[in-house]
Every structure is written in structure tokens, then in C-alpha cells.
PQR file of N, CA, C, O and H, with PARSE charges and radii, in Angstrom:
ATOM      1  N   UNK A   1     -58.026  28.831  16.742 -0.4000 1.5000
ATOM      2  CA  UNK A   1     -57.211  29.912  17.354 -0.0000 2.0000
ATOM      3  C   UNK A   1     -57.854  30.925  18.779  0.5500 1.7000
ATOM      4  O   UNK A   1     -59.029  31.261  18.929 -0.5500 1.4000
ATOM      5  N   UNK A   2     -56.956  31.178  19.488 -0.4000 1.5000
ATOM      6  CA  UNK A   2     -57.401  31.968  20.333 -0.0000 2.0000
ATOM      7  C   UNK A   2     -58.371  32.733  21.135  0.5500 1.7000
ATOM      8  O   UNK A   2     -58.190  33.752  20.468 -0.5500 1.4000
ATOM      9  H   UNK A   2     -56.001  30.906  19.367  0.4000 1.0000
ATOM     10  N   UNK A   3     -59.254  33.109  22.009 -0.4000 1.5000
ATOM     11  CA  UNK A   3     -60.762  33.610  22.401 -0.0000 2.0000
ATOM     12  C   UNK A   3     -60.258  35.224  21.716  0.5500 1.7000
ATOM     13  O   UNK A   3     -61.046  35.820  20.982 -0.5500 1.4000
ATOM     14  H   UNK A   3     -59.401  32.281  22.551  0.4000 1.0000
ATOM     15  N   UNK A   4     -58.984  35.779  22.025 -0.4000 1.5000
ATOM     16  CA  UNK A   4     -58.740  36.911  21.797 -0.0000 2.0000
ATOM     17  C   UNK A   4     -58.740  37.766  20.213  0.5500 1.7000
ATOM     18  O   UNK A   4     -58.871  38.961  19.947 -0.5500 1.4000
ATOM     19  H   UNK A   4     -58.343  35.295  22.621  0.4000 1.0000
ATOM     20  N   UNK A   5     -58.589  36.885  19.582 -0.4000 1.5000
ATOM     21  CA  UNK A   5     -58.243  36.724  17.764 -0.0000 2.0000
ATOM     22  C   UNK A   5     -60.051  36.906  17.456  0.5500 1.7000
ATOM     23  O   UNK A   5     -60.237  37.356  16.326 -0.5500 1.4000
ATOM     24  H   UNK A   5     -58.483  35.914  19.798  0.4000 1.0000
ATOM     25  N   UNK A   6     -61.307  36.654  18.206 -0.4000 1.5000
ATOM     26  CA  UNK A   6     -62.507  36.401  17.428 -0.0000 2.0000
ATOM     27  C   UNK A   6     -62.811  37.813  17.995  0.5500 1.7000
ATOM     28  O   UNK A   6     -62.274  38.411  18.927 -0.5500 1.4000
ATOM     29  H   UNK A   6     -61.155  36.289  19.124  0.4000 1.0000
ATOM     30  N   UNK A   7     -64.297  38.345  16.782 -0.4000 1.5000
ATOM     31  CA  UNK A   7     -64.838  39.416  17.162 -0.0000 2.0000
ATOM     32  C   UNK A   7     -66.288  38.827  17.373  0.5500 1.7000
ATOM     33  O   UNK A   7     -66.533  37.731  16.868 -0.5500 1.4000
ATOM     34  H   UNK A   7     -64.734  37.859  16.025  0.4000 1.0000
ATOM     35  N   UNK A   8     -67.310  39.521  18.123 -0.4000 1.5000
ATOM     36  CA  UNK A   8     -68.402  38.812  18.599 -0.0000 2.0000
ATOM     37  C   UNK A   8     -69.287  39.960  18.032  0.5500 1.7000
ATOM     38  O   UNK A   8     -69.268  41.145  18.363 -0.5500 1.4000
ATOM     39  H   UNK A   8     -67.112  40.412  18.532  0.4000 1.0000
ATOM     40  N   UNK A   9     -70.008  39.390  17.175 -0.4000 1.5000
ATOM     41  CA  UNK A   9     -71.432  40.765  16.814 -0.0000 2.0000
ATOM     42  C   UNK A   9     -71.791  41.506  17.733  0.5500 1.7000
ATOM     43  O   UNK A   9     -71.769  41.094  18.893 -0.5500 1.4000
ATOM     44  H   UNK A   9     -70.023  38.427  16.906  0.4000 1.0000
ATOM     45  N   UNK A  10     -72.196  42.749  17.426 -0.4000 1.5000
ATOM     46  CA  UNK A  10     -72.548  43.556  18.423 -0.0000 2.0000
ATOM     47  C   UNK A  10     -74.212  43.664  18.083  0.5500 1.7000
ATOM     48  O   UNK A  10     -74.895  44.623  18.444 -0.5500 1.4000
ATOM     49  H   UNK A  10     -72.214  43.085  16.484  0.4000 1.0000
ATOM     50  N   UNK A  11     -74.697  42.581  17.373 -0.4000 1.5000
ATOM     51  CA  UNK A  11     -75.927  42.417  17.544 -0.0000 2.0000
ATOM     52  C   UNK A  11     -76.479  41.378  18.144  0.5500 1.7000
ATOM     53  O   UNK A  11     -77.666  41.058  18.211 -0.5500 1.4000
ATOM     54  H   UNK A  11     -74.142  41.802  17.080  0.4000 1.0000
ATOM     55  N   UNK A  12     -75.418  40.814  18.629 -0.4000 1.5000
ATOM     56  CA  UNK A  12     -75.696  39.157  19.301 -0.0000 2.0000
ATOM     57  C   UNK A  12     -77.311  39.396  19.879  0.5500 1.7000
ATOM     58  O   UNK A  12     -77.831  40.440  19.484 -0.5500 1.4000
ATOM     59  H   UNK A  12     -74.454  41.074  18.574  0.4000 1.0000
ATOM     60  N   UNK A  13     -77.983  38.685  20.606 -0.4000 1.5000
ATOM     61  CA  UNK A  13     -78.611  38.629  21.904 -0.0000 2.0000
ATOM     62  C   UNK A  13     -78.339  38.049  22.981  0.5500 1.7000
ATOM     63  O   UNK A  13     -77.257  37.466  23.048 -0.5500 1.4000
ATOM     64  H   UNK A  13     -77.560  37.837  20.926  0.4000 1.0000
ATOM     65  N   UNK A  14     -79.212  38.043  24.091 -0.4000 1.5000
ATOM     66  CA  UNK A  14     -78.606  37.738  25.162 -0.0000 2.0000
ATOM     67  C   UNK A  14     -78.427  35.939  25.154  0.5500 1.7000
ATOM     68  O   UNK A  14     -77.747  35.322  25.974 -0.5500 1.4000
ATOM     69  H   UNK A  14     -80.091  38.517  24.036  0.4000 1.0000
ATOM     70  N   UNK A  15     -79.258  35.284  23.959 -0.4000 1.5000
ATOM     71  CA  UNK A  15     -78.906  33.933  24.091 -0.0000 2.0000
ATOM     72  C   UNK A  15     -77.764  33.464  23.274  0.5500 1.7000
ATOM     73  O   UNK A  15     -77.590  32.247  23.204 -0.5500 1.4000
ATOM     74  H   UNK A  15     -79.811  35.784  23.293  0.4000 1.0000
ATOM     75  N   UNK A  16     -76.896  34.329  22.595 -0.4000 1.5000
ATOM     76  CA  UNK A  16     -75.910  34.060  22.198 -0.0000 2.0000
ATOM     77  C   UNK A  16     -75.717  33.599  20.542  0.5500 1.7000
ATOM     78  O   UNK A  16     -74.759  33.625  19.769 -0.5500 1.4000
ATOM     79  H   UNK A  16     -77.037  35.318  22.652  0.4000 1.0000
ATOM     80  N   UNK A  17     -77.175  33.158  20.429 -0.4000 1.5000
ATOM     81  CA  UNK A  17     -77.124  33.300  18.584 -0.0000 2.0000
ATOM     82  C   UNK A  17     -76.752  33.981  18.328  0.5500 1.7000
ATOM     83  O   UNK A  17     -77.132  34.970  18.954 -0.5500 1.4000
ATOM     84  H   UNK A  17     -77.953  33.137  21.057  0.4000 1.0000
ATOM     85  N   UNK A  18     -75.893  34.208  17.446 -0.4000 1.5000
ATOM     86  CA  UNK A  18     -74.463  35.229  16.751 -0.0000 2.0000
ATOM     87  C   UNK A  18     -73.350  34.199  16.178  0.5500 1.7000
ATOM     88  O   UNK A  18     -73.097  33.026  16.455 -0.5500 1.4000
ATOM     89  H   UNK A  18     -75.585  33.404  16.938  0.4000 1.0000
ATOM     90  N   UNK A  19     -72.809  35.092  15.299 -0.4000 1.5000
ATOM     91  CA  UNK A  19     -71.574  34.573  14.919 -0.0000 2.0000
ATOM     92  C   UNK A  19     -70.365  35.291  15.432  0.5500 1.7000
ATOM     93  O   UNK A  19     -70.701  36.337  15.987 -0.5500 1.4000
ATOM     94  H   UNK A  19     -73.014  36.045  15.075  0.4000 1.0000
ATOM     95  N   UNK A  20     -69.218  35.109  15.437 -0.4000 1.5000
ATOM     96  CA  UNK A  20     -68.194  35.594  15.861 -0.0000 2.0000
ATOM     97  C   UNK A  20     -67.128  35.317  14.502  0.5500 1.7000
ATOM     98  O   UNK A  20     -67.027  34.293  13.826 -0.5500 1.4000
ATOM     99  H   UNK A  20     -68.945  34.259  14.987  0.4000 1.0000
ATOM    100  N   UNK A  21     -66.340  36.702  14.368 -0.4000 1.5000
ATOM    101  CA  UNK A  21     -65.452  36.792  13.318 -0.0000 2.0000
ATOM    102  C   UNK A  21     -64.097  36.510  13.611  0.5500 1.7000
ATOM    103  O   UNK A  21     -63.853  36.367  14.809 -0.5500 1.4000
ATOM    104  H   UNK A  21     -66.423  37.533  14.918  0.4000 1.0000
ATOM    105  N   UNK A  22     -63.065  36.383  12.743 -0.4000 1.5000
ATOM    106  CA  UNK A  22     -61.880  35.951  13.446 -0.0000 2.0000
ATOM    107  C   UNK A  22     -61.364  37.595  12.985  0.5500 1.7000
ATOM    108  O   UNK A  22     -61.884  38.086  11.983 -0.5500 1.4000
ATOM    109  H   UNK A  22     -63.263  36.499  11.770  0.4000 1.0000
ATOM    110  N   UNK A  23     -60.500  38.258  13.637 -0.4000 1.5000
ATOM    111  CA  UNK A  23     -59.798  39.576  13.358 -0.0000 2.0000
ATOM    112  C   UNK A  23     -59.002  39.554  11.744  0.5500 1.7000
ATOM    113  O   UNK A  23     -58.774  40.471  10.954 -0.5500 1.4000
ATOM    114  H   UNK A  23     -60.077  37.859  14.450  0.4000 1.0000
ATOM    115  N   UNK A  24     -58.810  38.554  11.703 -0.4000 1.5000
ATOM    116  CA  UNK A  24     -58.208  38.219  10.333 -0.0000 2.0000
ATOM    117  C   UNK A  24     -59.282  38.302   9.157  0.5500 1.7000
ATOM    118  O   UNK A  24     -58.837  38.375   8.012 -0.5500 1.4000
ATOM    119  H   UNK A  24     -58.995  37.810  12.344  0.4000 1.0000
ATOM    120  N   UNK A  25     -60.579  38.297   9.340 -0.4000 1.5000
ATOM    121  CA  UNK A  25     -61.737  37.967   8.452 -0.0000 2.0000
ATOM    122  C   UNK A  25     -61.433  37.202   7.093  0.5500 1.7000
ATOM    123  O   UNK A  25     -61.787  37.575   5.974 -0.5500 1.4000
ATOM    124  H   UNK A  25     -60.941  38.238  10.271  0.4000 1.0000
ATOM    125  N   UNK A  26     -60.624  35.926   7.441 -0.4000 1.5000
ATOM    126  CA  UNK A  26     -61.143  34.835   7.423 -0.0000 2.0000
ATOM    127  C   UNK A  26     -61.382  32.921   7.825  0.5500 1.7000
ATOM    128  O   UNK A  26     -61.112  31.778   7.458 -0.5500 1.4000
ATOM    129  H   UNK A  26     -60.337  35.622   8.349  0.4000 1.0000
ATOM    130  N   UNK A  27     -62.009  33.661   8.729 -0.4000 1.5000
ATOM    131  CA  UNK A  27     -62.953  33.046   9.666 -0.0000 2.0000
ATOM    132  C   UNK A  27     -64.297  32.875  10.186  0.5500 1.7000
ATOM    133  O   UNK A  27     -64.520  33.982  10.675 -0.5500 1.4000
ATOM    134  H   UNK A  27     -62.229  34.590   9.028  0.4000 1.0000
ATOM    135  N   UNK A  28     -65.189  32.259  10.352 -0.4000 1.5000
ATOM    136  CA  UNK A  28     -66.593  32.205  11.066 -0.0000 2.0000
ATOM    137  C   UNK A  28     -66.795  31.134  12.053  0.5500 1.7000
ATOM    138  O   UNK A  28     -66.681  29.931  11.818 -0.5500 1.4000
ATOM    139  H   UNK A  28     -65.008  31.359   9.954  0.4000 1.0000
ATOM    140  N   UNK A  29     -67.070  31.613  13.054 -0.4000 1.5000
ATOM    141  CA  UNK A  29     -67.671  30.813  13.923 -0.0000 2.0000
ATOM    142  C   UNK A  29     -69.068  31.196  14.584  0.5500 1.7000
ATOM    143  O   UNK A  29     -69.598  32.307  14.572 -0.5500 1.4000
ATOM    144  H   UNK A  29     -67.163  32.590  13.245  0.4000 1.0000
ATOM    145  N   UNK A  30     -69.613  29.843  15.251 -0.4000 1.5000
ATOM    146  CA  UNK A  30     -70.878  30.145  15.948 -0.0000 2.0000
ATOM    147  C   UNK A  30     -70.390  30.779  17.300  0.5500 1.7000
ATOM    148  O   UNK A  30     -69.241  30.533  17.667 -0.5500 1.4000
ATOM    149  H   UNK A  30     -69.182  28.941  15.261  0.4000 1.0000
ATOM    150  N   UNK A  31     -70.780  31.165  17.666 -0.4000 1.5000
ATOM    151  CA  UNK A  31     -70.454  31.900  19.173 -0.0000 2.0000
ATOM    152  C   UNK A  31     -70.694  31.143  20.155  0.5500 1.7000
ATOM    153  O   UNK A  31     -69.958  31.284  21.131 -0.5500 1.4000
ATOM    154  H   UNK A  31     -71.713  31.365  17.368  0.4000 1.0000
ATOM    155  N   UNK A  32     -71.832  30.064  20.221 -0.4000 1.5000
ATOM    156  CA  UNK A  32     -72.400  29.313  21.173 -0.0000 2.0000
ATOM    157  C   UNK A  32     -71.273  28.010  21.783  0.5500 1.7000
ATOM    158  O   UNK A  32     -71.055  27.542  22.901 -0.5500 1.4000
ATOM    159  H   UNK A  32     -72.430  29.949  19.427  0.4000 1.0000
ATOM    160  N   UNK A  33     -70.600  27.685  20.069 -0.4000 1.5000
ATOM    161  CA  UNK A  33     -69.260  26.378  20.348 -0.0000 2.0000
ATOM    162  C   UNK A  33     -68.051  27.678  20.003  0.5500 1.7000
ATOM    163  O   UNK A  33     -67.899  28.153  18.878 -0.5500 1.4000
ATOM    164  H   UNK A  33     -70.777  28.066  19.161  0.4000 1.0000
ATOM    165  N   UNK A  34     -67.406  28.030  21.009 -0.4000 1.5000
ATOM    166  CA  UNK A  34     -66.235  28.657  20.438 -0.0000 2.0000
ATOM    167  C   UNK A  34     -64.989  27.461  19.988  0.5500 1.7000
ATOM    168  O   UNK A  34     -64.124  27.775  19.170 -0.5500 1.4000
ATOM    169  H   UNK A  34     -67.529  27.644  21.924  0.4000 1.0000
ATOM    170  N   UNK A  35     -65.021  26.063  20.631 -0.4000 1.5000
ATOM    171  CA  UNK A  35     -64.050  24.914  20.256 -0.0000 2.0000
ATOM    172  C   UNK A  35     -64.593  24.195  19.202  0.5500 1.7000
ATOM    173  O   UNK A  35     -64.039  23.142  18.884 -0.5500 1.4000
ATOM    174  H   UNK A  35     -65.723  25.808  21.296  0.4000 1.0000
ATOM    175  N   UNK A  36     -65.977  24.726  18.361 -0.4000 1.5000
ATOM    176  CA  UNK A  36     -66.234  24.064  17.281 -0.0000 2.0000
ATOM    177  C   UNK A  36     -65.730  24.250  16.258  0.5500 1.7000
ATOM    178  O   UNK A  36     -64.692  24.912  16.261 -0.5500 1.4000
ATOM    179  H   UNK A  36     -66.427  25.581  18.620  0.4000 1.0000
ATOM    180  N   UNK A  37     -66.202  23.798  15.130 -0.4000 1.5000
ATOM    181  CA  UNK A  37     -65.599  24.292  14.087 -0.0000 2.0000
ATOM    182  C   UNK A  37     -65.649  25.375  13.191  0.5500 1.7000
ATOM    183  O   UNK A  37     -66.804  25.535  12.796 -0.5500 1.4000
ATOM    184  H   UNK A  37     -67.045  23.260  15.127  0.4000 1.0000
ATOM    185  N   UNK A  38     -64.742  26.294  12.647 -0.4000 1.5000
ATOM    186  CA  UNK A  38     -64.806  27.449  11.888 -0.0000 2.0000
ATOM    187  C   UNK A  38     -64.544  27.599  10.382  0.5500 1.7000
ATOM    188  O   UNK A  38     -63.562  27.230   9.737 -0.5500 1.4000
ATOM    189  H   UNK A  38     -63.804  26.164  12.967  0.4000 1.0000
ATOM    190  N   UNK A  39     -65.530  28.156  10.025 -0.4000 1.5000
ATOM    191  CA  UNK A  39     -65.520  28.268   8.525 -0.0000 2.0000
ATOM    192  C   UNK A  39     -64.421  29.140   7.970  0.5500 1.7000
ATOM    193  O   UNK A  39     -64.203  30.235   8.490 -0.5500 1.4000
ATOM    194  H   UNK A  39     -66.327  28.455  10.548  0.4000 1.0000
ATOM    195  N   UNK A  40     -63.771  28.743   7.015 -0.4000 1.5000
ATOM    196  CA  UNK A  40     -63.021  29.402   6.301 -0.0000 2.0000
ATOM    197  C   UNK A  40     -63.629  29.864   5.132  0.5500 1.7000
ATOM    198  O   UNK A  40     -64.404  29.117   4.534 -0.5500 1.4000
ATOM    199  H   UNK A  40     -63.948  27.854   6.592  0.4000 1.0000
ATOM    200  N   UNK A  41     -63.343  31.209   4.642 -0.4000 1.5000
ATOM    201  CA  UNK A  41     -63.830  31.571   3.817 -0.0000 2.0000
ATOM    202  C   UNK A  41     -63.580  32.968   3.125  0.5500 1.7000
ATOM    203  O   UNK A  41     -62.514  33.468   3.484 -0.5500 1.4000
ATOM    204  H   UNK A  41     -62.715  31.815   5.129  0.4000 1.0000
ATOM    205  N   UNK A  42     -64.102  33.511   2.472 -0.4000 1.5000
ATOM    206  CA  UNK A  42     -64.144  35.127   2.323 -0.0000 2.0000
ATOM    207  C   UNK A  42     -65.248  35.393   2.627  0.5500 1.7000
ATOM    208  O   UNK A  42     -66.331  35.193   2.077 -0.5500 1.4000
ATOM    209  H   UNK A  42     -64.968  33.105   2.180  0.4000 1.0000
ATOM    210  N   UNK A  43     -64.727  36.235   4.261 -0.4000 1.5000
ATOM    211  CA  UNK A  43     -65.809  36.575   4.782 -0.0000 2.0000
ATOM    212  C   UNK A  43     -66.531  38.023   3.899  0.5500 1.7000
ATOM    213  O   UNK A  43     -67.728  38.258   4.064 -0.5500 1.4000
ATOM    214  H   UNK A  43     -63.847  36.398   4.707  0.4000 1.0000
ATOM    215  N   UNK A  44     -65.879  38.710   3.197 -0.4000 1.5000
ATOM    216  CA  UNK A  44     -66.491  40.105   2.507 -0.0000 2.0000
ATOM    217  C   UNK A  44     -67.662  39.686   1.528  0.5500 1.7000
ATOM    218  O   UNK A  44     -68.616  40.423   1.276 -0.5500 1.4000
ATOM    219  H   UNK A  44     -64.906  38.519   3.064  0.4000 1.0000
ATOM    220  N   UNK A  45     -67.444  38.164   0.901 -0.4000 1.5000
ATOM    221  CA  UNK A  45     -68.011  37.796   0.087 -0.0000 2.0000
ATOM    222  C   UNK A  45     -69.415  37.351   0.593  0.5500 1.7000
ATOM    223  O   UNK A  45     -70.492  37.662   0.085 -0.5500 1.4000
ATOM    224  H   UNK A  45     -66.669  37.566   1.105  0.4000 1.0000
ATOM    225  N   UNK A  46     -69.212  36.586   1.662 -0.4000 1.5000
ATOM    226  CA  UNK A  46     -70.393  36.222   2.490 -0.0000 2.0000
ATOM    227  C   UNK A  46     -71.316  37.306   2.919  0.5500 1.7000
ATOM    228  O   UNK A  46     -72.522  37.058   2.895 -0.5500 1.4000
ATOM    229  H   UNK A  46     -68.336  36.334   2.074  0.4000 1.0000
ATOM    230  N   UNK A  47     -70.860  38.612   3.353 -0.4000 1.5000
ATOM    231  CA  UNK A  47     -71.533  39.594   4.060 -0.0000 2.0000
ATOM    232  C   UNK A  47     -71.985  40.506   3.204  0.5500 1.7000
ATOM    233  O   UNK A  47     -72.777  41.392   3.527 -0.5500 1.4000
ATOM    234  H   UNK A  47     -69.881  38.814   3.372  0.4000 1.0000
ATOM    235  N   UNK A  48     -71.339  40.289   1.637 -0.4000 1.5000
ATOM    236  CA  UNK A  48     -71.908  41.085   0.516 -0.0000 2.0000
ATOM    237  C   UNK A  48     -73.305  40.022   0.594  0.5500 1.7000
ATOM    238  O   UNK A  48     -74.348  40.505   1.034 -0.5500 1.4000
ATOM    239  H   UNK A  48     -70.696  39.569   1.375  0.4000 1.0000
ATOM    240  N   UNK A  49     -73.277  38.532   0.141 -0.4000 1.5000
ATOM    241  CA  UNK A  49     -74.723  37.793  -0.111 -0.0000 2.0000
ATOM    242  C   UNK A  49     -75.569  38.201   1.023  0.5500 1.7000
ATOM    243  O   UNK A  49     -76.769  38.349   0.795 -0.5500 1.4000
ATOM    244  H   UNK A  49     -72.430  38.140  -0.216  0.4000 1.0000
ATOM    245  N   UNK A  50     -75.138  38.397   2.162 -0.4000 1.5000
ATOM    246  CA  UNK A  50     -76.097  38.239   3.156 -0.0000 2.0000
ATOM    247  C   UNK A  50     -77.081  39.558   3.152  0.5500 1.7000
ATOM    248  O   UNK A  50     -78.303  39.622   3.019 -0.5500 1.4000
ATOM    249  H   UNK A  50     -74.163  38.277   2.348  0.4000 1.0000
ATOM    250  N   UNK A  51     -76.181  40.497   3.330 -0.4000 1.5000
ATOM    251  CA  UNK A  51     -77.055  41.784   2.999 -0.0000 2.0000
ATOM    252  C   UNK A  51     -77.667  42.362   1.470  0.5500 1.7000
ATOM    253  O   UNK A  51     -78.074  43.498   1.226 -0.5500 1.4000
ATOM    254  H   UNK A  51     -75.188  40.445   3.438  0.4000 1.0000
ATOM    255  N   UNK A  52     -77.602  41.444   0.750 -0.4000 1.5000
ATOM    256  CA  UNK A  52     -78.274  41.326  -0.368 -0.0000 2.0000
ATOM    257  C   UNK A  52     -79.356  40.382  -0.736  0.5500 1.7000
ATOM    258  O   UNK A  52     -80.051  40.299  -1.748 -0.5500 1.4000
ATOM    259  H   UNK A  52     -77.271  40.522   0.948  0.4000 1.0000
ATOM    260  N   UNK A  53     -79.300  39.552   0.585 -0.4000 1.5000
ATOM    261  CA  UNK A  53     -80.687  38.622   0.569 -0.0000 2.0000
ATOM    262  C   UNK A  53     -80.653  37.499   0.047  0.5500 1.7000
ATOM    263  O   UNK A  53     -81.698  36.906  -0.220 -0.5500 1.4000
ATOM    264  H   UNK A  53     -78.736  39.619   1.408  0.4000 1.0000
ATOM    265  N   UNK A  54     -79.306  36.920  -0.233 -0.4000 1.5000
ATOM    266  CA  UNK A  54     -79.201  35.580  -1.035 -0.0000 2.0000
ATOM    267  C   UNK A  54     -79.444  34.391  -0.126  0.5500 1.7000
ATOM    268  O   UNK A  54     -79.572  33.303  -0.687 -0.5500 1.4000
ATOM    269  H   UNK A  54     -78.456  37.402  -0.016  0.4000 1.0000
ATOM    270  N   UNK A  55     -79.523  34.437   1.125 -0.4000 1.5000
ATOM    271  CA  UNK A  55     -79.912  33.423   2.037 -0.0000 2.0000
ATOM    272  C   UNK A  55     -80.948  33.440   2.809  0.5500 1.7000
ATOM    273  O   UNK A  55     -81.044  32.823   3.870 -0.5500 1.4000
ATOM    274  H   UNK A  55     -79.419  35.321   1.581  0.4000 1.0000
ATOM    275  N   UNK A  56     -82.018  34.355   2.169 -0.4000 1.5000
ATOM    276  CA  UNK A  56     -83.412  34.464   2.586 -0.0000 2.0000
ATOM    277  C   UNK A  56     -84.224  33.809   2.016  0.5500 1.7000
ATOM    278  O   UNK A  56     -84.144  33.709   0.791 -0.5500 1.4000
ATOM    279  H   UNK A  56     -81.940  34.856   1.307  0.4000 1.0000
ATOM    280  N   UNK A  57     -85.107  33.255   2.631 -0.4000 1.5000
ATOM    281  CA  UNK A  57     -86.193  31.852   2.588 -0.0000 2.0000
ATOM    282  C   UNK A  57     -87.753  32.345   2.228  0.5500 1.7000
ATOM    283  O   UNK A  57     -88.660  31.517   2.152 -0.5500 1.4000
ATOM    284  H   UNK A  57     -85.172  33.336   3.626  0.4000 1.0000
TER
END
């Protein structure tokens, strides 16, 4: 996907430690590696899991 189709998190820090979402909300990628792989999936389900603490350790 072209760079213009990605949305960077407004919570990203100066080190670039964040994710970007495709505007279609079906891909997630690491903002530090824009030419690397992008995960395809249900972003809404992923966001709900993060908010509920599913990935907390």
C-alpha cells in the first residue's frame, strides 16, 4: 500500500514506536518498517482485545 493510505497513531512517540493502520482498517504495520510486512486482520477485534487487556503481561 502507498504511504498515503496509512494512518499513524497520534500517541506515537519521537522514537517512532507505534503502529499504523490502513485507512481500510484491515491492515496493521510497524511504523518503523513501512516497507516491511503488514498484518491483515480484523482491526476492530484487535483494538477491543488491546483495550480489555488481553495482551497485558
